[in-house]
N, C-alpha and C positions, 0 to 999 in steps of 0.2 A: 533505327535501321537494323541494328544487330539483332534485336529481339524479333522483329518482323521476319528477318532472314531465317532465324532459328525455327520459328513456327512453320514457315513454308517448307523448309528443308525436312522437318519431321513429317509433314504431310507427303512430300515427295518420296520419302523413304517407305512410308506405308503403301503408297501407290505402286512403287517398284516391287515390294514384297508380294502384294496381291497379284500383280501382273505375272510374276514368276510362278505363283501357285496356279494361276489360270492356265498358263502355258503347259504346266505339268499335267493338270487335269484334262486339258484338251488332247494332249498327246496320248494319255492313257485311254481316253474315250475313243479316239480314232483307232488305236491298236486293238482294243476290245471289240469294237464294232466289226472290223475285218475278221478277227479270229472267230467270233461267235457265229456270224452269219454264214461262214464257210465250214467251220469245224464243229460247231455246236458245243454242247456241255458234256464232257466226260467220254467222248467217243474215242476208241482206240483203233478201230478198223475203218480205214478210209479207202475210197476208190477214185479213179480218175474220171473226170467228166468234162464237158465242154466249157465249164466255168472254172475248172481247177479241181483240186482234191477236196472231196466232201465225204461225210460219213456214208458208209455203205447202205444204210437204211433210208437215206434221203433220195428224193427224186429231183430231176431237173425238168421243168415243164415250161411251155410258152406262157407268157404273161396273160395272153387273152383267154387261156383256159381257166384262170383262177380270179380274173378281175374283169370288170367292165371298163373299157378305155374310150374316152370321148374328148374331143377337142373343145376348148372353151369357145365362147361365141360373143362377138360384139360387132354387128354388121356395119354400123354407121361410120363414115369417114367425113370430117375428122372426128377422132374419138373424144375430143374434149368439148363437144357441143354441150353447153350448160343445161339445156332443157332435159337432159337424161339423168341428171345427178341430183343428190340431195334428198333421197328417199330413205327407206328402211333396209335395203338389201345391200350387204357388204360386197364391195367390188375390189378385187385384189389384182395388182399388177406384178409383172415379172420381178421387179426389184424387191418387192416385199417377200416373195418366195426366197430369193437369194439371201436376204438378211434375217430370215425367220429362225435360223438355227434348228430347223427340222419341225417346228411347231408354230403355226400361225395362231397367235393368241389375241390379236387386236387388228383393227383396220382403221384407215383414215378416210376412205372414200366410199360413197354409197350410190346405188342406183335408185331411181324412183320407178313407179309402175311403167312409165313410158320407156325408161331405159331397160327394165327387165324384159319388156316385150321384144327387144332386139338382142337379148342375151339369153343366158340359161343359168338356172340356180342348181348348184350341186350340193349334196347333203353333207352335213357335219361328218367328219372322219374321212373325207375324200383326200387322197394323196394328190398333191399338185406337183407337176414336173415341168420345168421350163424347156422349151424346144427351140428357142432362138436366142441369139446373143449369148448369154450364160447358159449353155446347154447342160441339162442334167441336174439342175438344182431341184431339191425336193423338200416338201414340207406337208404335214397333215394339218388340215384346218379344224379348228375347234368350234366352228359354226357353219351354217349353210352359207354358201358363197357363190358369187358369179365372177368370171374372169374372161379375158380376151383370148383370141385364138393363138397367142404366143405361149399359152399354157395348156397342158393336157391334164384332164382329171381322171384319176384311177380309183374306182370304187371296188374295194376288195370283196371277193365272194366268201362263201361259208368256210372254205378250206384254208383260208389264210388270215392271219392277224395283220391288220393294216399297219401296225407299228413295225412288225418284223419286216414286212414288204418295203416300207419306206427306208428302214435301215439298210436293207440289201441294195435297193436302188441307189442309195447314197454312195455306196462303195463302187458303183458302176459309172460314176460321172466321167472319169477319164476315158473309159471304153466307149461310152455313148458319144462323147466328143469326137472320137476317132471315126465314128460312123457317119458324121455329117459331111456332106460334099464340100470340097475345098473351093468355095465360092466367096464372093464379096460378102454375102449374108449367109453365114453358116446356120444350118438348122436341121432338125430331124422331124419326122412326121409319124402318123399313126402306123404306117406300113413298117416303120422301123421298130416301134414299140410292141405291136401286137404279137409277133413271133418271138420277142426277146426272151432268152432263157433265164429262168428264175430258179433258185434253189428252194426246195420245198420239204422242210422237215415235217414231222407230225404236228398237228395243230397245237397240242399241249406243249411241245418243246418250243414252238414259235413263241408262245405266250411267255414261257419262262425266260427265254433269251431276251425278248422285248422288255420284260420287267427289269432284268439286270441292266440293260443298256439305258432304260429310262432313268434308273437311279443315278447312274454316273453322269448322264447328260443333264439331269436336274442340278447336280452339283456345279456343272459348268455354267448353267443359267444363273444360279445363286451367286457364283463368283463374279459373273458379269454385272449383276445388280450391285454388289458391294463395290466393285471397281467404279461403276457409274456414280455411286454415292460419294465416294472419296474424291473423284474428279470434280464433281459438283461442289463439294466442300472447298476444294482448293480454289476454284474459280470465285466462289463467294468470298473467301478470305482475301484473295487478291483484290477484289473489288472494294472491300471495306478498309483493308489495311494500307494498300498502296495509294489510295486516294485520300487518306486522312479522315474518312468517315468514322473510323474507330481507332482510338489511340491506345497504345500499350503503355501502361504505367511503368 
């Protein structure tokens, strides 16, 4: 019993240390995101704008000027009708955007041809933003995807890097929530997002900022993976040690 407790305690300590590292990386990531999408890299001269202080060479433009904004589509009710599913077209729900950490890398549900006929396929690289329930959650999709009308798809134009735009919108979640009517079912719509103000550095600077933020967010993702592995190890050890399937000499 003592040896089993020692093994499990050692695993718990490792999980605790990884959790602390993850919290520090996450805090650094959040701080850098806010700092870089509003103040950029190495700027000394700032100006006041409707979104706060930004570098004097940056512009603030309506979202609809730099991107195509369109609501997702799935017309049938109820949505879980089996005959529409099981094909080759990824279909993403609101919860998957919320849990994606900014990048949708996988999917669990697909539409078939009949399902796609009542939906719409958006291209790889589209920014997805939730507009109901958890308002303002954002993520970029790594593949062509369909989704319901509780999500809006934003396809960045030539003047904007989609990664920079997603990071900027990520910082606006609280503000977007404040714009939702105070009703039983809070939501925002296309009319809210089309004129929504966006900071617009030169394209080259957007890319550099996104590269920096991608690197730090990738560290967060790797730390999450390590934490999942250690948690899985603990569960496996508990299964074999506490049930007597594996004895400690």
